[in-house]
Backbone as CSV, one residue per row, in Angstrom:
resi,resn,N_x,N_y,N_z,CA_x,CA_y,CA_z,C_x,C_y,C_z
1,MET,40.883,-25.074,48.228,40.343,-23.756,48.497,40.117,-23.021,47.174
2,ALA,38.984,-22.383,47.028,38.642,-21.658,45.810,39.479,-20.395,45.697
3,TYR,39.726,-20.003,44.475,40.466,-18.777,44.194,39.628,-17.585,44.631
4,MET,40.223,-16.683,45.414,39.508,-15.498,45.904,40.195,-14.250,45.364
5,ARG,39.421,-13.351,44.819,39.943,-12.073,44.356,39.730,-11.049,45.453
6,SER,40.593,-10.082,45.493,40.478,-9.073,46.535,39.457,-8.005,46.151
7,VAL,38.849,-7.414,47.168,37.915,-6.316,46.949,38.625,-5.139,46.267
8,PRO,39.834,-4.730,46.729,40.506,-3.613,46.063,40.769,-3.876,44.571
9,ARG,41.162,-5.090,44.225,41.430,-5.390,42.814,40.143,-5.326,42.000
10,ALA,39.069,-5.911,42.501,37.778,-5.852,41.808,37.342,-4.402,41.628
11,TRP,37.561,-3.584,42.634,37.193,-2.171,42.575,38.028,-1.439,41.514
12,ARG,39.331,-1.706,41.461,40.201,-1.056,40.466,39.807,-1.438,39.042
13,GLU,39.383,-2.674,38.834,39.081,-3.172,37.491,37.668,-2.837,37.023
14,ARG,36.831,-2.278,37.895,35.423,-2.087,37.578,35.181,-1.211,36.350
15,LYS,35.947,-0.140,36.202,35.725,0.779,35.087,35.936,0.074,33.747
16,ILE,37.019,-0.666,33.632,37.325,-1.370,32.390,36.301,-2.472,32.141
17,LYS,35.962,-3.240,33.162,35.014,-4.342,33.009,33.597,-3.864,32.746
18,TYR,33.196,-2.787,33.371,31.810,-2.337,33.261,31.548,-1.547,31.983
19,GLN,32.561,-0.917,31.399,32.336,-0.013,30.281,32.956,-0.474,28.966
20,LEU,33.525,-1.653,28.901,34.207,-2.162,27.710,35.239,-1.154,27.205
21,LEU,36.170,-0.805,28.091,37.254,0.093,27.737,38.470,-0.718,27.315
22,GLY,39.033,-0.357,26.199,40.218,-1.030,25.699,41.321,-0.024,25.469
23,GLY,42.340,-0.452,24.766,43.455,0.424,24.448,43.594,0.587,22.950
24,LYS,44.178,1.698,22.552,44.512,1.931,21.143,45.911,2.518,21.105
25,CYS,46.756,1.873,20.320,48.145,2.323,20.203,48.218,3.505,19.244
26,ARG,48.811,4.582,19.718,48.957,5.780,18.877,50.067,5.596,17.829
27,ASP,50.916,4.575,18.019,52.005,4.358,17.068,51.614,3.416,15.936
28,CYS,51.051,2.246,16.256,50.733,1.275,15.196,49.239,1.215,14.858
29,GLY,48.390,1.837,15.694,46.961,1.868,15.407,46.177,0.671,15.898
30,LYS,46.839,-0.307,16.483,46.170,-1.527,16.974,45.288,-1.203,18.170
31,SER,44.071,-1.769,18.184,43.216,-1.650,19.368,43.134,-3.016,20.030
32,PHE,42.937,-3.020,21.347,42.979,-4.274,22.092,42.161,-4.185,23.359
33,TYR,41.796,-5.357,23.867,41.045,-5.486,25.125,41.582,-6.699,25.858
34,PRO,41.770,-6.621,27.164,41.524,-5.474,28.024,42.615,-4.413,27.864
35,TYR,42.324,-3.251,28.421,43.286,-2.152,28.364,44.556,-2.541,29.105
36,ARG,45.680,-2.155,28.550,46.979,-2.260,29.231,47.842,-1.097,28.765
37,GLN,48.883,-0.827,29.463,49.697,0.360,29.188,50.737,0.147,28.096
38,VAL,50.891,-1.101,27.651,51.846,-1.417,26.595,51.100,-2.114,25.457
39,CYS,51.325,-1.669,24.231,50.668,-2.263,23.067,51.161,-3.696,22.875
40,PRO,50.235,-4.678,22.800,50.652,-6.067,22.609,51.179,-6.337,21.192
41,ALA,50.921,-5.432,20.258,51.368,-5.640,18.880,52.786,-5.124,18.638
42,CYS,53.087,-3.909,19.139,54.396,-3.311,18.824,55.250,-2.979,20.048
43,GLY,54.667,-3.090,21.259,55.434,-2.818,22.473,55.502,-1.354,22.871
44,SER,54.828,-0.495,22.138,54.843,0.941,22.445,54.087,1.224,23.747
45,THR,54.523,2.256,24.447,53.790,2.715,25.634,52.939,3.939,25.298
46,ASN,52.860,4.276,24.024,52.068,5.413,23.551,50.632,4.923,23.288
47,VAL,49.944,4.597,24.385,48.631,3.954,24.325,47.593,4.860,24.985
48,GLU,46.409,4.922,24.393,45.302,5.664,24.994,44.158,4.709,25.322
49,GLN,43.386,5.045,26.332,42.220,4.259,26.704,41.046,4.714,25.839
50,VAL,40.320,3.756,25.234,39.202,4.089,24.350,37.982,3.235,24.682
51,LYS,36.810,3.785,24.418,35.557,3.044,24.542,35.414,2.209,23.281
52,LEU,35.224,0.911,23.442,35.119,0.021,22.295,33.667,-0.131,21.852
53,PRO,33.455,-0.485,20.576,32.091,-0.708,20.087,31.419,-1.842,20.867
54,GLU,30.108,-1.785,20.988,29.384,-2.772,21.782,28.738,-3.876,20.946
55,ARG,29.066,-3.925,19.667,28.547,-4.986,18.793,29.689,-5.631,18.027
56,GLY,29.466,-6.889,17.660,30.465,-7.599,16.890,29.915,-8.922,16.402
57,VAL,30.820,-9.784,15.921,30.432,-11.116,15.453,31.340,-12.160,16.093
58,ILE,30.787,-13.332,16.288,31.575,-14.434,16.843,32.477,-14.989,15.740
59,GLU,33.781,-14.983,15.993,34.739,-15.566,15.046,34.955,-17.046,15.335
60,HIS,35.162,-17.378,16.598,35.379,-18.763,17.032,34.744,-18.917,18.405
61,PHE,34.387,-20.135,18.764,33.815,-20.361,20.089,34.048,-21.801,20.529
62,THR,33.865,-22.006,21.816,33.915,-23.345,22.388,32.872,-23.430,23.487
63,VAL,32.404,-24.636,23.740,31.455,-24.867,24.822,32.213,-25.496,25.985
64,VAL,32.160,-24.851,27.135,32.835,-25.354,28.333,31.835,-26.210,29.100
65,ARG,32.107,-27.487,29.168,31.204,-28.420,29.852,31.735,-28.856,31.218
66,THR,33.051,-28.779,31.397,33.677,-29.137,32.663,34.530,-27.947,33.116
67,PRO,33.895,-26.969,33.755,34.604,-25.741,34.121,35.345,-25.860,35.443
68,PRO,36.158,-24.854,35.758,36.761,-24.786,37.089,35.649,-24.733,38.140
69,THR,35.960,-25.130,39.343,34.986,-25.227,40.430,34.146,-23.971,40.599
70,GLU,34.762,-22.794,40.530,34.026,-21.556,40.786,32.996,-21.224,39.702
71,PHE,33.019,-21.944,38.576,32.065,-21.680,37.498,31.135,-22.851,37.213
72,LYS,31.140,-23.869,38.078,30.334,-25.078,37.834,28.852,-24.785,37.674
73,GLU,28.341,-23.823,38.401,26.905,-23.531,38.333,26.485,-22.985,36.972
74,TYR,27.430,-22.516,36.160,27.108,-21.937,34.857,27.232,-22.940,33.706
75,ALA,27.765,-24.112,33.951,28.031,-25.084,32.890,26.732,-25.676,32.346
76,PRO,26.696,-26.002,31.062,27.702,-25.643,30.060,27.540,-24.182,29.654
77,TYR,28.658,-23.564,29.281,28.597,-22.178,28.817,29.535,-21.999,27.628
78,VAL,29.279,-20.936,26.880,30.024,-20.676,25.654,31.046,-19.567,25.893
79,LEU,32.287,-19.825,25.489,33.326,-18.797,25.434,33.591,-18.523,23.966
80,ALA,33.644,-17.242,23.605,33.813,-16.900,22.196,34.856,-15.812,22.004
81,LEU,35.477,-15.870,20.857,36.338,-14.791,20.399,35.447,-13.920,19.514
82,VAL,35.161,-12.724,20.005,34.257,-11.798,19.318,35.076,-10.710,18.641
83,ARG,34.829,-10.502,17.347,35.463,-9.397,16.624,34.482,-8.236,16.633
84,LEU,34.857,-7.169,17.342,34.002,-5.995,17.442,33.980,-5.239,16.113
85,GLU,33.062,-4.294,15.995,32.892,-3.547,14.748,34.156,-2.822,14.297
86,ASP,35.044,-2.485,15.226,36.286,-1.800,14.854,37.449,-2.771,14.637
87,GLY,37.180,-4.075,14.735,38.221,-5.085,14.522,38.867,-5.607,15.789
88,THR,38.631,-4.969,16.920,39.184,-5.429,18.192,38.600,-6.799,18.520
89,ARG,39.427,-7.699,19.018,38.957,-9.032,19.404,38.871,-9.121,20.926
90,VAL,37.746,-9.688,21.388,37.475,-9.818,22.818,37.099,-11.264,23.099
91,LEU,37.730,-11.857,24.098,37.364,-13.195,24.549,36.374,-13.029,25.691
92,ALA,35.175,-13.583,25.533,34.149,-13.398,26.549,33.117,-14.509,26.481
93,GLN,32.326,-14.586,27.522,31.238,-15.557,27.582,30.056,-15.049,26.765
94,VAL,29.354,-15.986,26.129,28.120,-15.677,25.408,26.975,-16.165,26.275
95,THR,25.977,-15.305,26.473,24.884,-15.608,27.377,23.544,-15.443,26.661
96,ASP,22.468,-15.817,27.335,21.108,-15.664,26.816,20.866,-16.465,25.543
97,VAL,21.587,-17.581,25.392,21.426,-18.447,24.227,21.889,-19.854,24.614
98,GLU,21.256,-20.861,24.047,21.683,-22.240,24.295,22.974,-22.504,23.528
99,PRO,23.898,-23.281,24.103,25.177,-23.545,23.436,25.032,-24.094,22.012
100,ASP,24.032,-24.932,21.766,23.884,-25.514,20.422,23.288,-24.533,19.404
101,GLU,22.918,-23.336,19.843,22.389,-22.309,18.937,23.460,-21.312,18.493
102,VAL,24.641,-21.383,19.092,25.723,-20.449,18.782,26.437,-20.914,17.515
103,TYR,26.839,-19.955,16.682,27.551,-20.287,15.449,28.538,-19.165,15.096
104,GLU,29.556,-19.519,14.330,30.519,-18.528,13.871,29.805,-17.580,12.916
105,GLY,30.032,-16.299,13.098,29.357,-15.280,12.293,28.123,-14.699,12.976
106,MET,27.732,-15.273,14.128,26.566,-14.765,14.855,26.836,-13.339,15.318
107,GLU,25.878,-12.447,15.082,26.000,-11.072,15.543,25.643,-11.011,17.024
108,VAL,26.499,-10.329,17.794,26.318,-10.245,19.244,26.480,-8.809,19.721
109,GLU,25.960,-8.557,20.928,26.077,-7.243,21.554,26.467,-7.411,23.009
110,VAL,27.083,-6.379,23.556,27.538,-6.403,24.947,26.350,-6.311,25.894
111,VAL,26.417,-7.088,26.975,25.473,-6.966,28.083,26.268,-7.008,29.376
112,PHE,25.684,-6.491,30.423,26.312,-6.435,31.738,25.725,-7.564,32.567
113,ARG,26.570,-8.469,33.066,26.088,-9.634,33.805,27.014,-9.968,34.973
114,LYS,26.504,-10.830,35.838,27.316,-11.339,36.948,28.321,-12.344,36.399
115,TYR,29.581,-12.217,36.831,30.625,-13.188,36.492,30.594,-14.360,37.460
116,ARG,30.662,-14.015,38.739,30.762,-15.060,39.768,30.525,-14.480,41.147
117,GLU,30.259,-15.384,42.089,30.147,-15.034,43.511,31.219,-15.809,44.248
118,GLN,31.867,-15.153,45.182,32.912,-15.820,45.960,32.332,-16.304,47.281
119,GLY,31.380,-17.200,47.201,30.765,-17.758,48.400,29.739,-16.806,48.990
120,PRO,29.047,-17.252,50.026,27.971,-16.457,50.607,28.431,-15.129,51.203
121,ASP,29.682,-15.050,51.642,30.181,-13.804,52.242,31.220,-13.092,51.375
122,GLY,31.415,-13.600,50.159,32.446,-13.022,49.291,31.900,-11.964,48.362
123,ILE,32.798,-11.463,47.510,32.408,-10.419,46.564,31.601,-11.051,45.429
124,ILE,30.716,-10.253,44.854,30.008,-10.625,43.637,30.631,-9.779,42.538
125,GLU,31.170,-10.460,41.508,31.832,-9.737,40.421,30.921,-9.643,39.208
126,TYR,30.893,-8.463,38.603,30.107,-8.213,37.402,31.022,-7.765,36.283
127,GLY,30.539,-7.875,35.075,31.304,-7.409,33.932,30.555,-7.664,32.640
128,ILE,31.266,-7.556,31.523,30.620,-7.703,30.231,30.589,-9.160,29.781
129,LYS,29.516,-9.488,29.091,29.360,-10.730,28.344,28.718,-10.314,27.034
130,PHE,28.504,-11.246,26.141,27.825,-10.950,24.892,26.581,-11.801,24.761
131,ARG,25.582,-11.290,24.042,24.372,-12.048,23.740,24.033,-11.821,22.267
132,PRO,23.253,-12.729,21.673,22.855,-12.507,20.282,22.099,-11.172,20.159
133,VAL,22.312,-10.479,19.046,21.607,-9.222,18.787,20.127,-9.532,18.660
134,ARG,19.324,-8.729,19.319,17.863,-8.940,19.283,17.212,-8.032,18.276
């Protein structure tokens, strides 16, 4: 049976997924994505939600050729660690480019795309991906 996400959970996560909202620790200054209430660097709960920059560069990437069942229709696809303009690192899919055209240092920008469909009667999830800067 395929993994199914609940409608309430998808609804709760929409703001963060749709707007590239992350966290910034008021104590150590670290920014991170996705947003969480505890800083992953120092453990502080003195965290604020911030809008992250929508451009960055690919630091590292991999091509997924044998994905989990729910993502088979997208294979092969690129997953990349993107360093945003403020230094925040985001793990996300790279779209609108062939896998063999992706390289470390490639400049990318945020786009809004479909993540997955949970079958013909399930939820359709959307969120951020990155594409090469045009």
